[in-house]
C-alpha positions as CSV (number, residue, x, y, z in Angstrom):
1,M,-0.4,-0.3,-0.2
2,K,1.6,3.4,-1.2
3,P,1.7,6.0,1.8
4,K,-0.5,8.8,1.5
5,P,1.0,12.2,0.3
6,A,1.8,14.1,3.7
7,H,-0.8,17.1,3.3
8,E,-3.5,14.9,1.4
9,V,-6.9,15.2,3.4
10,E,-7.4,11.3,4.5
11,L,-10.8,9.9,5.7
12,F,-10.8,7.5,7.7
13,R,-13.4,5.3,9.4
14,G,-15.0,8.6,10.1
15,M,-11.6,10.6,11.2
16,W,-10.4,13.0,9.3
17,T,-7.1,14.5,8.9
18,T,-4.4,15.7,6.9
19,D,-1.7,15.2,10.1
20,P,1.5,12.5,8.9
21,G,1.1,11.7,12.6
22,M,-2.6,10.8,12.7
23,K,-2.1,8.7,9.7
24,R,0.7,6.7,11.2
25,V,-2.5,6.0,13.5
26,F,-4.5,4.9,11.0
27,R,-1.7,2.2,9.4
28,I,-1.4,0.8,12.8
29,V,-4.9,0.6,13.0
30,E,-5.2,-1.2,10.3
31,R,-2.4,-3.6,10.9
32,V,-3.5,-4.4,14.6
33,A,-6.8,-4.9,13.5
34,R,-6.0,-7.9,11.6
35,S,-5.1,-9.8,14.8
36,D,-6.5,-10.5,18.1
37,A,-4.0,-9.0,20.6
38,T,-4.9,-6.6,23.4
39,V,-4.7,-2.6,22.2
40,L,-4.5,0.3,24.7
41,V,-5.2,3.5,23.2
42,R,-3.6,6.5,24.8
43,G,-4.7,10.2,24.2
44,E,-6.2,12.9,25.9
45,T,-10.3,13.4,26.6
46,G,-12.1,14.4,22.9
47,S,-9.1,12.9,21.1
48,G,-11.2,10.1,19.3
49,K,-10.5,6.6,21.7
50,E,-14.2,5.3,20.9
51,L,-13.2,6.2,17.3
52,V,-10.1,4.1,16.8
53,A,-11.6,1.4,18.8
54,R,-14.4,1.3,16.7
55,A,-12.4,0.9,13.3
56,I,-10.3,-1.8,15.2
57,H,-13.3,-3.9,15.6
58,D,-15.1,-3.2,12.6
59,L,-11.8,-3.5,10.2
60,S,-11.1,-7.2,12.6
61,P,-12.7,-10.8,11.3
62,R,-14.5,-9.8,14.6
63,G,-16.4,-6.8,12.6
64,K,-19.6,-8.8,12.4
65,G,-19.7,-9.6,16.2
66,P,-20.7,-6.8,19.0
67,F,-19.1,-4.1,20.0
68,R,-19.6,-3.2,23.6
69,A,-18.4,0.0,24.9
70,I,-18.3,1.4,29.0
71,N,-16.8,4.2,30.4
72,C,-14.8,2.5,33.7
73,A,-15.5,6.6,34.9
74,A,-18.8,6.7,34.8
75,V,-20.0,4.0,36.5
76,P,-20.3,4.0,40.4
77,S,-17.2,1.4,41.8
78,T,-20.3,-0.6,43.8
79,L,-21.8,-1.2,40.4
80,L,-18.8,-2.0,37.8
81,E,-17.9,-5.7,38.8
82,S,-21.7,-6.1,37.8
83,E,-21.5,-4.1,34.9
84,L,-18.8,-5.7,33.8
85,F,-19.1,-9.4,34.4
86,G,-22.8,-9.4,35.1
87,H,-24.8,-10.8,38.1
88,V,-27.4,-13.7,39.2
89,R,-30.4,-13.0,40.7
90,G,-30.7,-12.9,44.2
91,A,-26.7,-11.7,44.2
92,F,-27.5,-8.1,46.2
93,T,-30.5,-6.1,47.2
94,G,-32.4,-5.1,43.8
95,A,-31.2,-8.1,41.7
96,V,-34.4,-9.6,40.7
97,R,-33.0,-11.5,37.4
98,D,-29.8,-12.8,36.0
99,T,-27.7,-10.2,34.0
100,P,-25.0,-11.1,31.6
101,G,-22.7,-8.2,32.0
102,Q,-20.7,-6.7,29.2
103,F,-18.1,-9.2,28.7
104,R,-20.6,-11.8,27.9
105,L,-22.7,-9.3,25.8
106,A,-19.7,-9.0,24.0
107,N,-19.0,-12.6,23.0
108,K,-17.6,-12.9,19.8
109,G,-17.1,-9.4,20.0
110,T,-15.2,-6.4,20.8
111,L,-15.2,-4.8,24.3
112,F,-14.1,-1.5,24.8
113,L,-13.1,-0.5,28.2
114,D,-12.7,3.9,28.2
115,E,-10.9,5.4,31.2
116,V,-9.6,1.8,32.0
117,A,-6.9,3.5,34.6
118,E,-10.1,4.2,36.4
119,L,-10.7,0.7,37.6
120,P,-10.8,0.1,41.5
121,L,-8.0,-2.2,42.5
122,E,-10.3,-4.9,43.4
123,V,-12.0,-5.0,40.0
124,Q,-8.5,-5.0,38.4
125,A,-7.8,-8.4,40.2
126,K,-11.1,-9.6,38.6
127,M,-10.2,-8.2,35.1
128,L,-6.9,-9.8,35.0
129,R,-8.5,-13.4,35.7
130,V,-11.3,-13.0,32.7
131,L,-8.1,-12.0,30.8
132,E,-6.3,-15.2,31.9
133,T,-8.8,-17.8,32.2
134,R,-11.2,-16.5,29.1
135,T,-14.3,-17.0,31.6
136,V,-16.3,-14.6,33.9
137,T,-17.9,-15.4,37.2
138,P,-21.0,-13.4,37.5
139,V,-21.4,-11.7,41.2
140,G,-23.6,-14.2,43.1
141,A,-22.6,-17.1,41.2
142,R,-20.3,-19.9,41.8
143,D,-19.7,-21.5,38.2
144,P,-17.6,-19.4,35.2
145,V,-18.7,-19.0,31.7
146,P,-16.5,-18.8,29.0
147,V,-16.1,-15.5,27.0
148,D,-14.7,-15.1,23.5
149,V,-13.7,-11.1,23.3
150,R,-11.1,-8.9,22.6
151,I,-10.3,-5.8,24.7
152,V,-9.5,-2.8,24.0
153,A,-8.8,-0.2,26.1
154,A,-8.4,3.1,26.5
155,T,-6.8,5.7,28.8
156,H,-6.3,9.7,29.3
157,R,-3.3,9.4,32.1
158,P,0.0,6.5,31.4
159,L,-0.7,3.8,32.9
160,R,3.0,3.1,34.1
161,R,2.0,6.1,36.3
162,E,-0.6,4.5,38.0
163,V,1.1,1.5,38.8
164,E,4.3,3.6,40.3
165,A,1.6,5.1,42.1
166,G,-0.3,1.9,43.6
167,R,-3.3,2.9,41.9
168,F,-2.9,0.2,39.2
169,R,-1.8,-3.6,39.4
170,A,1.3,-3.7,37.1
171,D,0.6,-7.3,35.6
172,L,-2.8,-6.2,34.5
173,M,-1.1,-3.1,32.8
174,Y,1.2,-5.6,30.6
175,R,-2.0,-7.8,30.0
176,L,-3.9,-4.9,28.4
177,R,-0.6,-2.8,26.6
178,V,0.3,-5.6,24.1
179,I,0.1,-2.9,21.4
180,P,-0.1,0.8,22.6
181,V,-1.5,3.0,20.0
182,F,-1.0,7.0,20.8
183,L,-3.0,9.4,19.7
184,P,-1.7,12.6,18.8
185,A,-4.2,15.8,20.6
186,L,-6.1,18.5,17.9
187,R,-3.3,21.2,19.0
188,D,-0.6,18.9,17.7
189,R,-2.0,18.2,14.3
190,V,-1.4,21.2,12.1
191,G,-4.5,22.1,10.1
192,D,-6.5,19.7,11.1
193,A,-8.8,22.2,13.0
194,V,-10.3,24.3,10.2
195,L,-10.4,20.9,8.4
196,L,-12.7,19.2,11.2
197,T,-14.5,22.8,11.3
198,E,-15.8,22.2,7.7
199,R,-16.5,18.8,8.2
200,I,-18.6,19.2,11.0
201,L,-20.2,22.4,10.0
202,E,-21.5,20.2,6.8
203,E,-23.3,17.9,9.5
204,Y,-24.7,20.7,11.0
205,N,-26.0,22.0,7.0
206,A,-27.4,18.6,6.7
207,R,-29.7,19.2,9.3
208,G,-31.3,22.1,8.1
209,G,-32.3,25.4,9.2
210,R,-29.1,27.6,9.1
211,R,-26.7,27.0,6.5
212,V,-23.0,28.1,6.8
213,T,-21.0,27.9,3.3
214,R,-18.0,30.1,4.9
215,I,-15.8,30.6,7.6
216,S,-14.2,34.0,8.1
217,P,-10.9,34.6,8.3
218,G,-11.5,36.0,11.9
219,A,-13.0,32.9,12.8
220,K,-10.4,30.7,10.7
221,T,-7.7,32.5,12.8
222,A,-8.8,31.6,16.6
223,I,-9.8,28.2,15.4
224,E,-6.1,27.6,14.2
225,R,-5.0,29.4,17.5
226,Y,-7.0,27.8,20.3
227,P,-5.3,25.3,21.7
228,W,-8.4,22.7,22.1
229,P,-7.7,21.2,25.7
230,G,-10.9,19.1,25.0
231,N,-10.1,17.9,21.3
232,V,-12.5,17.2,19.0
233,R,-15.2,16.6,21.5
234,E,-14.5,20.7,22.3
235,L,-14.4,21.5,18.6
236,R,-17.4,19.9,18.0
237,N,-19.3,21.6,21.0
238,A,-18.0,24.9,20.4
239,L,-19.3,25.0,16.2
240,E,-22.9,23.6,17.7
241,Y,-22.5,27.0,20.1
242,A,-21.6,29.0,17.0
243,Y,-24.2,27.5,14.5
244,V,-27.2,28.1,17.2
245,I,-25.7,31.7,18.4
246,G,-24.6,32.8,14.9
247,D,-26.7,34.1,11.7
248,G,-26.4,33.8,7.9
249,P,-23.9,32.3,5.9
250,T,-21.1,32.9,7.2
251,L,-19.4,31.7,10.4
252,E,-18.3,34.6,12.0
253,R,-15.3,34.9,15.3
254,A,-17.9,36.6,17.4
255,D,-20.2,33.6,17.3
256,L,-17.5,31.3,18.9
257,P,-17.6,30.7,22.2
258,P,-15.7,33.7,24.5
259,E,-12.8,31.7,25.1
260,I,-12.3,31.0,21.7
261,A,-12.9,34.6,20.1
262,D,-11.2,36.2,22.8
263,P,-8.3,34.6,23.4
264,E,-7.2,37.0,26.0
265,R,-9.8,36.1,28.3
266,T,-11.2,33.0,30.3
267,I,-14.5,32.3,31.7
268,D,-14.2,34.4,34.3
269,G,-12.4,37.6,32.9
270,A,-8.8,36.3,33.4
271,P,-6.0,36.5,31.2
272,I,-5.6,32.8,30.0
273,P,-2.0,30.5,30.7
274,E,0.0,29.8,28.2
275,R,-0.7,27.3,25.1
276,T,0.8,24.4,27.2
277,N,0.1,24.8,30.6
278,L,-4.4,25.6,29.4
279,A,-5.8,22.0,30.4
280,S,-4.1,21.8,33.2
281,A,-5.6,25.3,34.4
282,N,-9.1,23.7,33.6
283,S,-8.6,21.2,36.1
284,D,-7.6,23.6,38.7
285,A,-9.9,24.0,41.6
286,G,-11.0,27.8,40.9
287,A,-11.7,27.2,37.5
288,V,-14.1,24.6,38.2
289,Q,-15.8,26.6,40.9
290,R,-15.9,29.2,38.8
291,A,-17.7,27.2,35.9
292,L,-20.1,25.7,37.9
293,E,-20.8,29.1,39.4
294,R,-21.9,30.6,35.9
295,T,-23.4,27.7,34.8
296,G,-25.5,27.2,38.0
297,G,-24.4,24.1,39.2
298,D,-25.3,22.5,35.7
299,R,-22.1,20.1,35.1
300,T,-23.3,19.8,31.4
301,R,-22.4,23.4,30.7
302,A,-19.9,23.3,33.0
303,A,-17.6,21.3,31.2
304,R,-18.3,22.6,28.1
305,L,-17.0,25.9,29.1
306,L,-13.8,24.1,30.8
307,G,-13.5,22.1,27.2
308,I,-13.9,18.9,28.6
309,S,-16.5,16.1,28.8
310,R,-19.0,15.8,31.6
311,V,-17.4,12.3,33.0
312,T,-13.8,14.3,33.2
313,L,-15.8,17.4,34.8
314,W,-17.3,14.4,37.1
315,R,-13.6,12.7,37.8
316,R,-11.8,16.4,38.6
317,M,-14.6,17.7,40.9
318,R,-13.6,13.8,42.6
319,E,-10.5,14.6,43.1
320,L,-10.6,18.0,43.7
321,G,-13.4,17.1,46.7
322,L,-15.8,19.3,45.2
323,L,-18.5,16.5,44.5
324,G,-20.6,17.1,48.0
325,D,-22.7,14.7,49.6
326,R,-25.2,14.8,47.0
327,P,-25.3,14.7,43.0
328,R,-26.1,17.4,40.9
329,A,-27.2,17.7,37.4
């Protein structure tokens, strides 16, 4: 297969790019899909890890089988074991029927474990046994059940660092990290922010209503210069905002969210940090609190202001001790 020219636009399984590094990821995905090896996808929040996992599944011999995905950070630790391995009727209060769990639902297919670094240690031990024995034992059951599942895991944090900190089992890391795939951040994919803007606007145009056929020079400059700590997910959210807020066939700089249109100010009116520090600044307790205050405690809107996913906001609130005793919207 001839390599793609360096600056040629390539569409691969729903992912657009002109970036050579991203194209290398595509070629790696094509190769690893042929095998049944476990894959660990590393990349920042919103960079497209699930798209990569689905591409591996679709291109593999398991492509006609089920593809199941679970975000390990989004399920409470008390429910995660049952969600993964299933349970039998009467195993605990509320278990009124047998439930197969994600491993059995993914039998003959692929199970995508997103944010795998968030697995509690006790669940990690059981996960390791599943990978070693190719069987699962549902909660409350005695007998193991055979499963035939390929695992694609993903994380935004280095698992080696989690192992060194005592938060992740080394033996499980080696089981999951057979083939590592590293996704570049959007800020490192030169030219891709504008390319993706054009493609995403085409999607919105197809919905009807406003039709955007042009991006103004000012908007294009703002999109190119913004570091996108939330990556493609943040770009998509920002463009949905601009599509709704603006009017007419041209996407103007003023249509974009304030933190993108006016790079001299943050959500609370203070100067933003340097490009390389923006993502870490958005995890700061003060920034998280200000975003929540501005949105009246609405986590979905606060996450959008910070350029991160709602799950990432929840995780950072937990790490910063901001969750409190009661869940909020």
